[in-house]
C-alpha angles and dihedrals in degrees: 000000000000117000113247135174115266127196085010093159090068110084100213135003120183098177135358142177133194121236116246092258092049092238103106139035130208116208144154130215122224094262136117112297093013092246114213115228131189118210138175100217098202095052131076095232118117122252114272119225113230103176140349124197121236117261112290095023130096142214119210142162098030114193135170126245116242093256094045093238098110139039114214119203143160112255130185138048113345113256091347119064116358142131141186117272133174134211130191119255087244091058127234132128113347120235124225114234106177132034108204101118086203141092103318122173145155105030109201125186124212106194120322101312113024113090121188124188144151120256139161121235128244092276095049098257118141147344094244129181111257130189128203139176101230091217098049096036097208111139122215127191106228102179134035132174142134095264117076119237112227105184140018136192140157138217118256093257092048094236098112134045129199121200134177115227122196104220121187117219096196124096145157120264135182125218126178123236112236144152093275140049106278120236127225090257090061092064120084129192120237117236107243132184089217136072099261131326137240140188100014119200126183125218131161092347095308130106118227116197146153115257141167122229120182094337097314122111117218150155113259137192118212110196124212092257092054099258112138129206130188108229101179140355139188094257 
């Protein structure tokens, strides 16, 4: 059908999520403290503030629990030190759910107890997909690879996940020098532990290059036997 404005009486909405029964939304505007509001769109009542972060902190990715009793959200410093918290629909003091103190994004609930989210590890690698039972509070990393995952979501019934993977297309190749113009078949890729490679330099039989592993840029050394070592990274 024809596109039309929705929730046009609300000045600004950065993020929103529908309640399980489709009756309410939780959202936050792009203002200081990223205050979380609950609103019934089809009614004339004003939005009700549920929680507002202290000055200098942020709230992002608000989602509803499966039973509609809690709102889960990422709280902290954007892309630096944050974790998932939850607050009751009635408001009050929020409760911390995870304890990563890292880059935490995209909380996703499967049913009433299984929480999935993206988080970096203690050394800054990632983000990885983590899973947690919200009652037991023991996180488990459920996916690891060299390419970082940048977003995560689930179908309404919780049976399917969709994730965005950042995949580098660059790499390091080797081609011999001969008395003719080499063909494409003469070139061979080098096996790297990183997602791609840039700016190779050779010294004492080793290749030094810039590579990305799990979202973290670094300087790597590839020895003649194929062993790779990270020498330096942005963290």
